[in-house]
CHARMM-style PDB file with segment names, atoms N, HN, CA, C and O in Angstrom:
ATOM      1  N   MET     1     -12.553  21.654 -17.940  1.00  0.00      PROA
ATOM      2  CA  MET     1     -11.865  20.981 -16.864  1.00  0.00      PROA
ATOM      3  C   MET     1     -12.798  20.920 -15.662  1.00  0.00      PROA
ATOM      4  O   MET     1     -13.270  21.952 -15.184  1.00  0.00      PROA
ATOM      5  N   SER     2     -13.059  19.722 -15.179  1.00  0.00      PROA
ATOM      6  HN  SER     2     -12.676  18.884 -15.568  1.00  0.00      PROA
ATOM      7  CA  SER     2     -13.988  19.556 -14.070  1.00  0.00      PROA
ATOM      8  C   SER     2     -13.232  19.461 -12.751  1.00  0.00      PROA
ATOM      9  O   SER     2     -12.063  19.079 -12.704  1.00  0.00      PROA
ATOM     10  N   SER     3     -13.932  19.820 -11.691  1.00  0.00      PROA
ATOM     11  HN  SER     3     -14.881  20.131 -11.729  1.00  0.00      PROA
ATOM     12  CA  SER     3     -13.307  19.724 -10.378  1.00  0.00      PROA
ATOM     13  C   SER     3     -13.324  18.265  -9.922  1.00  0.00      PROA
ATOM     14  O   SER     3     -14.222  17.510 -10.296  1.00  0.00      PROA
ATOM     15  N   PRO     4     -12.341  17.866  -9.121  1.00  0.00      PROA
ATOM     16  CA  PRO     4     -12.301  16.474  -8.679  1.00  0.00      PROA
ATOM     17  C   PRO     4     -13.484  16.154  -7.782  1.00  0.00      PROA
ATOM     18  O   PRO     4     -13.937  16.984  -6.995  1.00  0.00      PROA
ATOM     19  N   LYS     5     -13.978  14.915  -7.923  1.00  0.00      PROA
ATOM     20  HN  LYS     5     -13.610  14.240  -8.563  1.00  0.00      PROA
ATOM     21  CA  LYS     5     -15.102  14.489  -7.109  1.00  0.00      PROA
ATOM     22  C   LYS     5     -14.624  14.244  -5.680  1.00  0.00      PROA
ATOM     23  O   LYS     5     -13.491  13.811  -5.471  1.00  0.00      PROA
ATOM     24  N   PRO     6     -15.490  14.521  -4.688  1.00  0.00      PROA
ATOM     25  CA  PRO     6     -15.098  14.223  -3.312  1.00  0.00      PROA
ATOM     26  C   PRO     6     -14.975  12.714  -3.119  1.00  0.00      PROA
ATOM     27  O   PRO     6     -15.741  11.935  -3.686  1.00  0.00      PROA
ATOM     28  N   THR     7     -14.007  12.324  -2.317  1.00  0.00      PROA
ATOM     29  HN  THR     7     -13.384  12.957  -1.857  1.00  0.00      PROA
ATOM     30  CA  THR     7     -13.794  10.897  -2.099  1.00  0.00      PROA
ATOM     31  C   THR     7     -14.753  10.390  -1.028  1.00  0.00      PROA
ATOM     32  O   THR     7     -14.942  11.041  -0.001  1.00  0.00      PROA
ATOM     33  N   PRO     8     -15.357   9.231  -1.268  1.00  0.00      PROA
ATOM     34  CA  PRO     8     -16.258   8.678  -0.264  1.00  0.00      PROA
ATOM     35  C   PRO     8     -15.480   8.222   0.967  1.00  0.00      PROA
ATOM     36  O   PRO     8     -14.262   8.046   0.921  1.00  0.00      PROA
ATOM     37  N   ALA     9     -16.203   8.037   2.060  1.00  0.00      PROA
ATOM     38  HN  ALA     9     -17.192   8.180   2.097  1.00  0.00      PROA
ATOM     39  CA  ALA     9     -15.571   7.646   3.325  1.00  0.00      PROA
ATOM     40  C   ALA     9     -14.879   6.294   3.205  1.00  0.00      PROA
ATOM     41  O   ALA     9     -13.838   6.080   3.828  1.00  0.00      PROA
ATOM     42  N   SER    10     -15.436   5.377   2.417  1.00  0.00      PROA
ATOM     43  HN  SER    10     -16.282   5.551   1.911  1.00  0.00      PROA
ATOM     44  CA  SER    10     -14.816   4.060   2.275  1.00  0.00      PROA
ATOM     45  C   SER    10     -13.468   4.161   1.569  1.00  0.00      PROA
ATOM     46  O   SER    10     -12.559   3.386   1.864  1.00  0.00      PROA
ATOM     47  N   ASP    11     -13.330   5.105   0.641  1.00  0.00      PROA
ATOM     48  HN  ASP    11     -14.069   5.735   0.401  1.00  0.00      PROA
ATOM     49  CA  ASP    11     -12.054   5.305  -0.043  1.00  0.00      PROA
ATOM     50  C   ASP    11     -11.014   5.854   0.924  1.00  0.00      PROA
ATOM     51  O   ASP    11      -9.853   5.447   0.890  1.00  0.00      PROA
ATOM     52  N   LYS    12     -11.428   6.771   1.778  1.00  0.00      PROA
ATOM     53  HN  LYS    12     -12.371   7.102   1.805  1.00  0.00      PROA
ATOM     54  CA  LYS    12     -10.501   7.310   2.773  1.00  0.00      PROA
ATOM     55  C   LYS    12     -10.068   6.226   3.749  1.00  0.00      PROA
ATOM     56  O   LYS    12      -8.907   6.177   4.154  1.00  0.00      PROA
ATOM     57  N   THR    13     -10.998   5.362   4.124  1.00  0.00      PROA
ATOM     58  HN  THR    13     -11.941   5.402   3.795  1.00  0.00      PROA
ATOM     59  CA  THR    13     -10.673   4.270   5.032  1.00  0.00      PROA
ATOM     60  C   THR    13      -9.685   3.312   4.389  1.00  0.00      PROA
ATOM     61  O   THR    13      -8.738   2.869   5.040  1.00  0.00      PROA
ATOM     62  N   SER    14      -9.892   2.990   3.127  1.00  0.00      PROA
ATOM     63  HN  SER    14     -10.660   3.349   2.598  1.00  0.00      PROA
ATOM     64  CA  SER    14      -8.969   2.074   2.456  1.00  0.00      PROA
ATOM     65  C   SER    14      -7.583   2.693   2.320  1.00  0.00      PROA
ATOM     66  O   SER    14      -6.581   1.981   2.393  1.00  0.00      PROA
ATOM     67  N   ARG    15      -7.513   3.990   2.126  1.00  0.00      PROA
ATOM     68  HN  ARG    15      -8.327   4.567   2.067  1.00  0.00      PROA
ATOM     69  CA  ARG    15      -6.200   4.656   2.053  1.00  0.00      PROA
ATOM     70  C   ARG    15      -5.494   4.604   3.399  1.00  0.00      PROA
ATOM     71  O   ARG    15      -4.284   4.390   3.459  1.00  0.00      PROA
ATOM     72  N   TRP    16      -6.254   4.801   4.490  1.00  0.00      PROA
ATOM     73  HN  TRP    16      -7.237   4.975   4.441  1.00  0.00      PROA
ATOM     74  CA  TRP    16      -5.667   4.700   5.824  1.00  0.00      PROA
ATOM     75  C   TRP    16      -5.132   3.296   6.074  1.00  0.00      PROA
ATOM     76  O   TRP    16      -4.043   3.127   6.622  1.00  0.00      PROA
ATOM     77  N   ILE    17      -5.903   2.293   5.670  1.00  0.00      PROA
ATOM     78  HN  ILE    17      -6.788   2.431   5.224  1.00  0.00      PROA
ATOM     79  CA  ILE    17      -5.471   0.909   5.853  1.00  0.00      PROA
ATOM     80  C   ILE    17      -4.200   0.649   5.047  1.00  0.00      PROA
ATOM     81  O   ILE    17      -3.276  -0.003   5.535  1.00  0.00      PROA
ATOM     82  N   GLU    18      -4.151   1.157   3.817  1.00  0.00      PROA
ATOM     83  HN  GLU    18      -4.901   1.687   3.421  1.00  0.00      PROA
ATOM     84  CA  GLU    18      -2.946   1.010   3.000  1.00  0.00      PROA
ATOM     85  C   GLU    18      -1.749   1.677   3.668  1.00  0.00      PROA
ATOM     86  O   GLU    18      -0.664   1.098   3.709  1.00  0.00      PROA
ATOM     87  N   ASP    19      -1.932   2.869   4.184  1.00  0.00      PROA
ATOM     88  HN  ASP    19      -2.814   3.339   4.151  1.00  0.00      PROA
ATOM     89  CA  ASP    19      -0.828   3.591   4.825  1.00  0.00      PROA
ATOM     90  C   ASP    19      -0.327   2.845   6.066  1.00  0.00      PROA
ATOM     91  O   ASP    19       0.880   2.750   6.290  1.00  0.00      PROA
ATOM     92  N   ILE    20      -1.241   2.326   6.857  1.00  0.00      PROA
ATOM     93  HN  ILE    20      -2.221   2.404   6.675  1.00  0.00      PROA
ATOM     94  CA  ILE    20      -0.853   1.562   8.042  1.00  0.00      PROA
ATOM     95  C   ILE    20      -0.110   0.297   7.636  1.00  0.00      PROA
ATOM     96  O   ILE    20       0.881  -0.073   8.266  1.00  0.00      PROA
ATOM     97  N   PHE    21      -0.590  -0.371   6.579  1.00  0.00      PROA
ATOM     98  HN  PHE    21      -1.395  -0.070   6.068  1.00  0.00      PROA
ATOM     99  CA  PHE    21       0.084  -1.583   6.109  1.00  0.00      PROA
ATOM    100  C   PHE    21       1.501  -1.260   5.630  1.00  0.00      PROA
ATOM    101  O   PHE    21       2.426  -2.036   5.870  1.00  0.00      PROA
ATOM    102  N   ILE    22       1.676  -0.133   4.962  1.00  0.00      PROA
ATOM    103  HN  ILE    22       0.925   0.498   4.767  1.00  0.00      PROA
ATOM    104  CA  ILE    22       3.010   0.265   4.508  1.00  0.00      PROA
ATOM    105  C   ILE    22       3.938   0.467   5.710  1.00  0.00      PROA
ATOM    106  O   ILE    22       5.097   0.053   5.670  1.00  0.00      PROA
ATOM    107  N   LEU    23       3.447   1.089   6.759  1.00  0.00      PROA
ATOM    108  HN  LEU    23       2.505   1.425   6.791  1.00  0.00      PROA
ATOM    109  CA  LEU    23       4.267   1.264   7.963  1.00  0.00      PROA
ATOM    110  C   LEU    23       4.619  -0.069   8.599  1.00  0.00      PROA
ATOM    111  O   LEU    23       5.740  -0.255   9.072  1.00  0.00      PROA
ATOM    112  N   LEU    24       3.667  -1.003   8.615  1.00  0.00      PROA
ATOM    113  HN  LEU    24       2.756  -0.852   8.230  1.00  0.00      PROA
ATOM    114  CA  LEU    24       3.944  -2.339   9.146  1.00  0.00      PROA
ATOM    115  C   LEU    24       4.980  -3.066   8.289  1.00  0.00      PROA
ATOM    116  O   LEU    24       5.806  -3.814   8.811  1.00  0.00      PROA
ATOM    117  N   CYS    25       4.936  -2.846   6.979  1.00  0.00      PROA
ATOM    118  HN  CYS    25       4.265  -2.237   6.555  1.00  0.00      PROA
ATOM    119  CA  CYS    25       5.924  -3.460   6.090  1.00  0.00      PROA
ATOM    120  C   CYS    25       7.321  -2.923   6.374  1.00  0.00      PROA
ATOM    121  O   CYS    25       8.300  -3.669   6.340  1.00  0.00      PROA
ATOM    122  N   ILE    26       7.405  -1.644   6.650  1.00  0.00      PROA
ATOM    123  HN  ILE    26       6.610  -1.038   6.678  1.00  0.00      PROA
ATOM    124  CA  ILE    26       8.700  -1.060   7.003  1.00  0.00      PROA
ATOM    125  C   ILE    26       9.214  -1.700   8.291  1.00  0.00      PROA
ATOM    126  O   ILE    26      10.398  -2.021   8.401  1.00  0.00      PROA
ATOM    127  N   ALA    27       8.328  -1.882   9.255  1.00  0.00      PROA
ATOM    128  HN  ALA    27       7.367  -1.621   9.165  1.00  0.00      PROA
ATOM    129  CA  ALA    27       8.727  -2.527  10.513  1.00  0.00      PROA
ATOM    130  C   ALA    27       9.122  -3.985  10.292  1.00  0.00      PROA
ATOM    131  O   ALA    27       9.979  -4.505  11.005  1.00  0.00      PROA
ATOM    132  N   SER    28       8.507  -4.649   9.313  1.00  0.00      PROA
ATOM    133  HN  SER    28       7.810  -4.227   8.734  1.00  0.00      PROA
ATOM    134  CA  SER    28       8.823  -6.060   9.069  1.00  0.00      PROA
ATOM    135  C   SER    28      10.201  -6.236   8.447  1.00  0.00      PROA
ATOM    136  O   SER    28      10.707  -7.356   8.391  1.00  0.00      PROA
ATOM    137  N   LEU    29      10.819  -5.158   7.980  1.00  0.00      PROA
ATOM    138  HN  LEU    29      10.408  -4.248   8.025  1.00  0.00      PROA
ATOM    139  CA  LEU    29      12.169  -5.250   7.429  1.00  0.00      PROA
ATOM    140  C   LEU    29      13.232  -5.387   8.515  1.00  0.00      PROA
ATOM    141  O   LEU    29      14.331  -5.867   8.238  1.00  0.00      PROA
ATOM    142  N   TRP    30      12.928  -4.980   9.730  1.00  0.00      PROA
ATOM    143  HN  TRP    30      12.034  -4.591   9.955  1.00  0.00      PROA
ATOM    144  CA  TRP    30      13.941  -4.971  10.784  1.00  0.00      PROA
ATOM    145  C   TRP    30      14.523  -6.347  11.094  1.00  0.00      PROA
ATOM    146  O   TRP    30      15.733  -6.444  11.295  1.00  0.00      PROA
ATOM    147  N   PRO    31      13.732  -7.407  11.144  1.00  0.00      PROA
ATOM    148  CA  PRO    31      14.363  -8.716  11.380  1.00  0.00      PROA
ATOM    149  C   PRO    31      15.403  -9.061  10.306  1.00  0.00      PROA
ATOM    150  O   PRO    31      16.445  -9.639  10.617  1.00  0.00      PROA
ATOM    151  N   ALA    32      15.127  -8.713   9.053  1.00  0.00      PROA
ATOM    152  HN  ALA    32      14.281  -8.245   8.800  1.00  0.00      PROA
ATOM    153  CA  ALA    32      16.096  -8.978   7.989  1.00  0.00      PROA
ATOM    154  C   ALA    32      17.337  -8.093   8.158  1.00  0.00      PROA
ATOM    155  O   ALA    32      18.458  -8.547   7.925  1.00  0.00      PROA
ATOM    156  N   ILE    33      17.143  -6.850   8.555  1.00  0.00      PROA
ATOM    157  HN  ILE    33      16.232  -6.482   8.744  1.00  0.00      PROA
ATOM    158  CA  ILE    33      18.269  -5.946   8.772  1.00  0.00      PROA
ATOM    159  C   ILE    33      19.141  -6.448   9.920  1.00  0.00      PROA
ATOM    160  O   ILE    33      20.366  -6.342   9.876  1.00  0.00      PROA
ATOM    161  N   LEU    34      18.494  -6.995  10.944  1.00  0.00      PROA
ATOM    162  HN  LEU    34      17.498  -7.081  10.980  1.00  0.00      PROA
ATOM    163  CA  LEU    34      19.232  -7.500  12.102  1.00  0.00      PROA
ATOM    164  C   LEU    34      19.823  -8.887  11.865  1.00  0.00      PROA
ATOM    165  O   LEU    34      20.552  -9.407  12.709  1.00  0.00      PROA
ATOM    166  N   GLY    35      19.505  -9.486  10.711  1.00  0.00      PROA
ATOM    167  HN  GLY    35      18.912  -9.063  10.025  1.00  0.00      PROA
ATOM    168  CA  GLY    35      20.089 -10.774  10.370  1.00  0.00      PROA
ATOM    169  C   GLY    35      19.367 -11.975  10.948  1.00  0.00      PROA
ATOM    170  O   GLY    35      19.917 -13.076  10.960  1.00  0.00      PROA
ATOM    171  N   TRP    36      18.153 -11.789  11.425  1.00  0.00      PROA
ATOM    172  HN  TRP    36      17.706 -10.895  11.415  1.00  0.00      PROA
ATOM    173  CA  TRP    36      17.384 -12.911  11.967  1.00  0.00      PROA
ATOM    174  C   TRP    36      16.890 -13.757  10.809  1.00  0.00      PROA
ATOM    175  O   TRP    36      16.298 -13.224   9.870  1.00  0.00      PROA
ATOM    176  N   GLN    37      17.115 -15.052  10.852  1.00  0.00      PROA
ATOM    177  HN  GLN    37      17.595 -15.485  11.615  1.00  0.00      PROA
ATOM    178  CA  GLN    37      16.822 -15.930   9.727  1.00  0.00      PROA
ATOM    179  C   GLN    37      15.681 -16.916   9.977  1.00  0.00      PROA
ATOM    180  O   GLN    37      15.517 -17.851   9.192  1.00  0.00      PROA
ATOM    181  N   GLU    38      14.901 -16.750  11.020  1.00  0.00      PROA
ATOM    182  HN  GLU    38      15.035 -15.991  11.657  1.00  0.00      PROA
ATOM    183  CA  GLU    38      13.808 -17.677  11.306  1.00  0.00      PROA
ATOM    184  C   GLU    38      12.780 -17.648  10.169  1.00  0.00      PROA
ATOM    185  O   GLU    38      12.562 -16.600   9.560  1.00  0.00      PROA
ATOM    186  N   PRO    39      12.155 -18.782   9.882  1.00  0.00      PROA
ATOM    187  CA  PRO    39      11.204 -18.859   8.762  1.00  0.00      PROA
ATOM    188  C   PRO    39      10.016 -17.899   8.886  1.00  0.00      PROA
ATOM    189  O   PRO    39       9.494 -17.441   7.869  1.00  0.00      PROA
ATOM    190  N   ILE    40       9.587 -17.593  10.088  1.00  0.00      PROA
ATOM    191  HN  ILE    40      10.010 -17.966  10.913  1.00  0.00      PROA
ATOM    192  CA  ILE    40       8.436 -16.698  10.239  1.00  0.00      PROA
ATOM    193  C   ILE    40       8.756 -15.310   9.699  1.00  0.00      PROA
ATOM    194  O   ILE    40       7.882 -14.649   9.138  1.00  0.00      PROA
ATOM    195  N   TYR    41       9.992 -14.863   9.860  1.00  0.00      PROA
ATOM    196  HN  TYR    41      10.702 -15.400  10.316  1.00  0.00      PROA
ATOM    197  CA  TYR    41      10.360 -13.548   9.355  1.00  0.00      PROA
ATOM    198  C   TYR    41      10.409 -13.540   7.830  1.00  0.00      PROA
ATOM    199  O   TYR    41      10.031 -12.554   7.198  1.00  0.00      PROA
ATOM    200  N   GLN    42      10.874 -14.637   7.244  1.00  0.00      PROA
ATOM    201  HN  GLN    42      11.182 -15.438   7.758  1.00  0.00      PROA
ATOM    202  CA  GLN    42      10.873 -14.752   5.784  1.00  0.00      PROA
ATOM    203  C   GLN    42       9.436 -14.733   5.263  1.00  0.00      PROA
ATOM    204  O   GLN    42       9.144 -14.090   4.254  1.00  0.00      PROA
ATOM    205  N   PHE    43       8.548 -15.438   5.953  1.00  0.00      PROA
ATOM    206  HN  PHE    43       8.786 -15.960   6.772  1.00  0.00      PROA
ATOM    207  CA  PHE    43       7.130 -15.474   5.577  1.00  0.00      PROA
ATOM    208  C   PHE    43       6.535 -14.070   5.638  1.00  0.00      PROA
ATOM    209  O   PHE    43       5.808 -13.664   4.731  1.00  0.00      PROA
ATOM    210  N   LEU    44       6.842 -13.327   6.701  1.00  0.00      PROA
ATOM    211  HN  LEU    44       7.433 -13.657   7.437  1.00  0.00      PROA
ATOM    212  CA  LEU    44       6.330 -11.954   6.837  1.00  0.00      PROA
ATOM    213  C   LEU    44       6.824 -11.057   5.712  1.00  0.00      PROA
ATOM    214  O   LEU    44       6.090 -10.193   5.234  1.00  0.00      PROA
ATOM    215  N   LEU    45       8.066 -11.261   5.289  1.00  0.00      PROA
ATOM    216  HN  LEU    45       8.663 -11.963   5.677  1.00  0.00      PROA
ATOM    217  CA  LEU    45       8.593 -10.445   4.191  1.00  0.00      PROA
ATOM    218  C   LEU    45       7.857 -10.735   2.885  1.00  0.00      PROA
ATOM    219  O   LEU    45       7.590  -9.817   2.110  1.00  0.00      PROA
ATOM    220  N   TYR    46       7.526 -12.000   2.635  1.00  0.00      PROA
ATOM    221  HN  TYR    46       7.743 -12.746   3.265  1.00  0.00      PROA
ATOM    222  CA  TYR    46       6.783 -12.326   1.414  1.00  0.00      PROA
ATOM    223  C   TYR    46       5.356 -11.782   1.465  1.00  0.00      PROA
ATOM    224  O   TYR    46       4.836 -11.314   0.452  1.00  0.00      PROA
ATOM    225  N   ILE    47       4.728 -11.840   2.624  1.00  0.00      PROA
ATOM    226  HN  ILE    47       5.151 -12.220   3.447  1.00  0.00      PROA
ATOM    227  CA  ILE    47       3.389 -11.247   2.781  1.00  0.00      PROA
ATOM    228  C   ILE    47       3.462  -9.740   2.538  1.00  0.00      PROA
ATOM    229  O   ILE    47       2.607  -9.172   1.858  1.00  0.00      PROA
ATOM    230  N   ALA    48       4.485  -9.100   3.099  1.00  0.00      PROA
ATOM    231  HN  ALA    48       5.179  -9.562   3.651  1.00  0.00      PROA
ATOM    232  CA  ALA    48       4.658  -7.657   2.916  1.00  0.00      PROA
ATOM    233  C   ALA    48       4.854  -7.325   1.443  1.00  0.00      PROA
ATOM    234  O   ALA    48       4.282  -6.357   0.942  1.00  0.00      PROA
ATOM    235  N   LEU    49       5.653  -8.118   0.753  1.00  0.00      PROA
ATOM    236  HN  LEU    49       6.117  -8.904   1.161  1.00  0.00      PROA
ATOM    237  CA  LEU    49       5.892  -7.866  -0.667  1.00  0.00      PROA
ATOM    238  C   LEU    49       4.598  -7.981  -1.472  1.00  0.00      PROA
ATOM    239  O   LEU    49       4.309  -7.134  -2.318  1.00  0.00      PROA
ATOM    240  N   MET    50       3.829  -9.025  -1.207  1.00  0.00      PROA
ATOM    241  HN  MET    50       4.063  -9.713  -0.520  1.00  0.00      PROA
ATOM    242  CA  MET    50       2.563  -9.186  -1.938  1.00  0.00      PROA
ATOM    243  C   MET    50       1.614  -8.022  -1.647  1.00  0.00      PROA
ATOM    244  O   MET    50       0.971  -7.499  -2.557  1.00  0.00      PROA
ATOM    245  N   GLY    51       1.530  -7.622  -0.386  1.00  0.00      PROA
ATOM    246  HN  GLY    51       2.052  -8.047   0.353  1.00  0.00      PROA
ATOM    247  CA  GLY    51       0.658  -6.512  -0.032  1.00  0.00      PROA
ATOM    248  C   GLY    51       1.083  -5.213  -0.672  1.00  0.00      PROA
ATOM    249  O   GLY    51       0.242  -4.435  -1.124  1.00  0.00      PROA
ATOM    250  N   LEU    52       2.383  -4.968  -0.715  1.00  0.00      PROA
ATOM    251  HN  LEU    52       3.066  -5.600  -0.348  1.00  0.00      PROA
ATOM    252  CA  LEU    52       2.875  -3.740  -1.328  1.00  0.00      PROA
ATOM    253  C   LEU    52       2.628  -3.716  -2.829  1.00  0.00      PROA
ATOM    254  O   LEU    52       2.358  -2.656  -3.394  1.00  0.00      PROA
ATOM    255  N   VAL    53       2.716  -4.868  -3.479  1.00  0.00      PROA
ATOM    256  HN  VAL    53       2.935  -5.729  -3.020  1.00  0.00      PROA
ATOM    257  CA  VAL    53       2.398  -4.932  -4.911  1.00  0.00      PROA
ATOM    258  C   VAL    53       0.929  -4.597  -5.134  1.00  0.00      PROA
ATOM    259  O   VAL    53       0.593  -3.852  -6.055  1.00  0.00      PROA
ATOM    260  N   VAL    54       0.055  -5.143  -4.295  1.00  0.00      PROA
ATOM    261  HN  VAL    54       0.328  -5.748  -3.547  1.00  0.00      PROA
ATOM    262  CA  VAL    54      -1.384  -4.851  -4.412  1.00  0.00      PROA
ATOM    263  C   VAL    54      -1.639  -3.358  -4.201  1.00  0.00      PROA
ATOM    264  O   VAL    54      -2.390  -2.742  -4.957  1.00  0.00      PROA
ATOM    265  N   ILE    55      -1.019  -2.782  -3.181  1.00  0.00      PROA
ATOM    266  HN  ILE    55      -0.409  -3.282  -2.567  1.00  0.00      PROA
ATOM    267  CA  ILE    55      -1.190  -1.353  -2.920  1.00  0.00      PROA
ATOM    268  C   ILE    55      -0.679  -0.529  -4.095  1.00  0.00      PROA
ATOM    269  O   ILE    55      -1.318   0.444  -4.496  1.00  0.00      PROA
ATOM    270  N   PHE    56       0.471  -0.912  -4.650  1.00  0.00      PROA
ATOM    271  HN  PHE    56       0.990  -1.702  -4.324  1.00  0.00      PROA
ATOM    272  CA  PHE    56       1.023  -0.204  -5.802  1.00  0.00      PROA
ATOM    273  C   PHE    56       0.042  -0.225  -6.974  1.00  0.00      PROA
ATOM    274  O   PHE    56      -0.186   0.803  -7.611  1.00  0.00      PROA
ATOM    275  N   LEU    57      -0.531  -1.376  -7.257  1.00  0.00      PROA
ATOM    276  HN  LEU    57      -0.346  -2.212  -6.740  1.00  0.00      PROA
ATOM    277  CA  LEU    57      -1.472  -1.487  -8.372  1.00  0.00      PROA
ATOM    278  C   LEU    57      -2.738  -0.668  -8.125  1.00  0.00      PROA
ATOM    279  O   LEU    57      -3.253  -0.029  -9.042  1.00  0.00      PROA
ATOM    280  N   ARG    58      -3.241  -0.685  -6.887  1.00  0.00      PROA
ATOM    281  HN  ARG    58      -2.823  -1.204  -6.142  1.00  0.00      PROA
ATOM    282  CA  ARG    58      -4.435   0.100  -6.560  1.00  0.00      PROA
ATOM    283  C   ARG    58      -4.162   1.601  -6.707  1.00  0.00      PROA
ATOM    284  O   ARG    58      -4.998   2.341  -7.226  1.00  0.00      PROA
ATOM    285  N   ARG    59      -3.010   2.033  -6.256  1.00  0.00      PROA
ATOM    286  HN  ARG    59      -2.331   1.432  -5.835  1.00  0.00      PROA
ATOM    287  CA  ARG    59      -2.686   3.456  -6.352  1.00  0.00      PROA
ATOM    288  C   ARG    59      -2.428   3.878  -7.791  1.00  0.00      PROA
ATOM    289  O   ARG    59      -2.760   4.999  -8.176  1.00  0.00      PROA
ATOM    290  N   GLN    60      -1.842   2.998  -8.583  1.00  0.00      PROA
ATOM    291  HN  GLN    60      -1.573   2.087  -8.270  1.00  0.00      PROA
ATOM    292  CA  GLN    60      -1.676   3.282 -10.004  1.00  0.00      PROA
ATOM    293  C   GLN    60      -3.033   3.466 -10.672  1.00  0.00      PROA
ATOM    294  O   GLN    60      -3.208   4.369 -11.490  1.00  0.00      PROA
ATOM    295  N   LYS    61      -3.994   2.611 -10.325  1.00  0.00      PROA
ATOM    296  HN  LYS    61      -3.852   1.877  -9.660  1.00  0.00      PROA
ATOM    297  CA  LYS    61      -5.339   2.713 -10.885  1.00  0.00      PROA
ATOM    298  C   LYS    61      -5.990   4.030 -10.480  1.00  0.00      PROA
ATOM    299  O   LYS    61      -6.608   4.697 -11.310  1.00  0.00      PROA
ATOM    300  N   ARG    62      -5.857   4.411  -9.205  1.00  0.00      PROA
ATOM    301  HN  ARG    62      -5.355   3.869  -8.531  1.00  0.00      PROA
ATOM    302  CA  ARG    62      -6.428   5.682  -8.756  1.00  0.00      PROA
ATOM    303  C   ARG    62      -5.777   6.858  -9.467  1.00  0.00      PROA
ATOM    304  O   ARG    62      -6.458   7.819  -9.826  1.00  0.00      PROA
ATOM    305  N   LEU    63      -4.477   6.791  -9.672  1.00  0.00      PROA
ATOM    306  HN  LEU    63      -3.925   6.010  -9.381  1.00  0.00      PROA
ATOM    307  CA  LEU    63      -3.775   7.861 -10.378  1.00  0.00      PROA
ATOM    308  C   LEU    63      -4.250   7.950 -11.822  1.00  0.00      PROA
ATOM    309  O   LEU    63      -4.481   9.045 -12.333  1.00  0.00      PROA
ATOM    310  N   ARG    64      -4.397   6.809 -12.480  1.00  0.00      PROA
ATOM    311  HN  ARG    64      -4.209   5.919 -12.064  1.00  0.00      PROA
ATOM    312  CA  ARG    64      -4.882   6.779 -13.863  1.00  0.00      PROA
ATOM    313  C   ARG    64      -6.303   7.343 -13.946  1.00  0.00      PROA
ATOM    314  O   ARG    64      -6.611   8.126 -14.844  1.00  0.00      PROA
ATOM    315  N   ASP    65      -7.171   6.941 -13.001  1.00  0.00      PROA
ATOM    316  HN  ASP    65      -6.920   6.305 -12.271  1.00  0.00      PROA
ATOM    317  CA  ASP    65      -8.543   7.450 -12.988  1.00  0.00      PROA
ATOM    318  C   ASP    65      -8.579   8.959 -12.768  1.00  0.00      PROA
ATOM    319  O   ASP    65      -9.359   9.663 -13.409  1.00  0.00      PROA
ATOM    320  N   ALA    66      -7.738   9.455 -11.863  1.00  0.00      PROA
ATOM    321  HN  ALA    66      -7.104   8.883 -11.343  1.00  0.00      PROA
ATOM    322  CA  ALA    66      -7.693  10.892 -11.604  1.00  0.00      PROA
ATOM    323  C   ALA    66      -7.190  11.644 -12.834  1.00  0.00      PROA
ATOM    324  O   ALA    66      -7.666  12.738 -13.139  1.00  0.00      PROA
ATOM    325  N   SER    67      -6.228  11.053 -13.534  1.00  0.00      PROA
ATOM    326  HN  SER    67      -5.842  10.164 -13.286  1.00  0.00      PROA
ATOM    327  CA  SER    67      -5.705  11.680 -14.744  1.00  0.00      PROA
ATOM    328  C   SER    67      -6.788  11.766 -15.819  1.00  0.00      PROA
ATOM    329  O   SER    67      -6.890  12.771 -16.522  1.00  0.00      PROA
ATOM    330  N   ARG    68      -7.587  10.724 -15.943  1.00  0.00      PROA
ATOM    331  HN  ARG    68      -7.504   9.907 -15.372  1.00  0.00      PROA
ATOM    332  CA  ARG    68      -8.668  10.727 -16.926  1.00  0.00      PROA
ATOM    333  C   ARG    68      -9.724  11.757 -16.564  1.00  0.00      PROA
ATOM    334  O   ARG    68     -10.294  12.388 -17.454  1.00  0.00      PROA
ATOM    335  N   GLN    69      -9.999  11.941 -15.275  1.00  0.00      PROA
ATOM    336  HN  GLN    69      -9.536  11.428 -14.552  1.00  0.00      PROA
ATOM    337  CA  GLN    69     -11.014  12.893 -14.859  1.00  0.00      PROA
ATOM    338  C   GLN    69     -10.597  14.326 -15.136  1.00  0.00      PROA
ATOM    339  O   GLN    69     -11.448  15.181 -15.382  1.00  0.00      PROA
ATOM    340  N   THR    70      -9.301  14.600 -15.100  1.00  0.00      PROA
ATOM    341  HN  THR    70      -8.610  13.906 -14.900  1.00  0.00      PROA
ATOM    342  CA  THR    70      -8.855  15.979 -15.324  1.00  0.00      PROA
ATOM    343  C   THR    70      -8.816  16.343 -16.788  1.00  0.00      PROA
ATOM    344  O   THR    70      -8.750  17.524 -17.128  1.00  0.00      PROA
ATOM    345  N   LYS    71      -8.855  15.352 -17.663  1.00  0.00      PROA
ATOM    346  HN  LYS    71      -8.909  14.392 -17.387  1.00  0.00      PROA
ATOM    347  CA  LYS    71      -8.811  15.635 -19.101  1.00  0.00      PROA
ATOM    348  C   LYS    71     -10.174  15.972 -19.649  1.00  0.00      PROA
ATOM    349  OT1 LYS    71     -10.311  16.237 -20.844  1.00  0.00      PROA
TER     350      LYS     71
END
């Protein structure tokens, strides 16, 4: 069993960007919660959904890679 490799600075930066984007996505839900129906808010929700799917796939890949490294 090998020890996990240290993460490079660029990986840490990308994780920070992902975390900030997730917080922005949570904030983008408020117009929908408040019932605002303007098209810009709908557009923001679709952008948030696409971004969250990308983040989900990236994190799944990192989890799979980490699982392979521990075996």
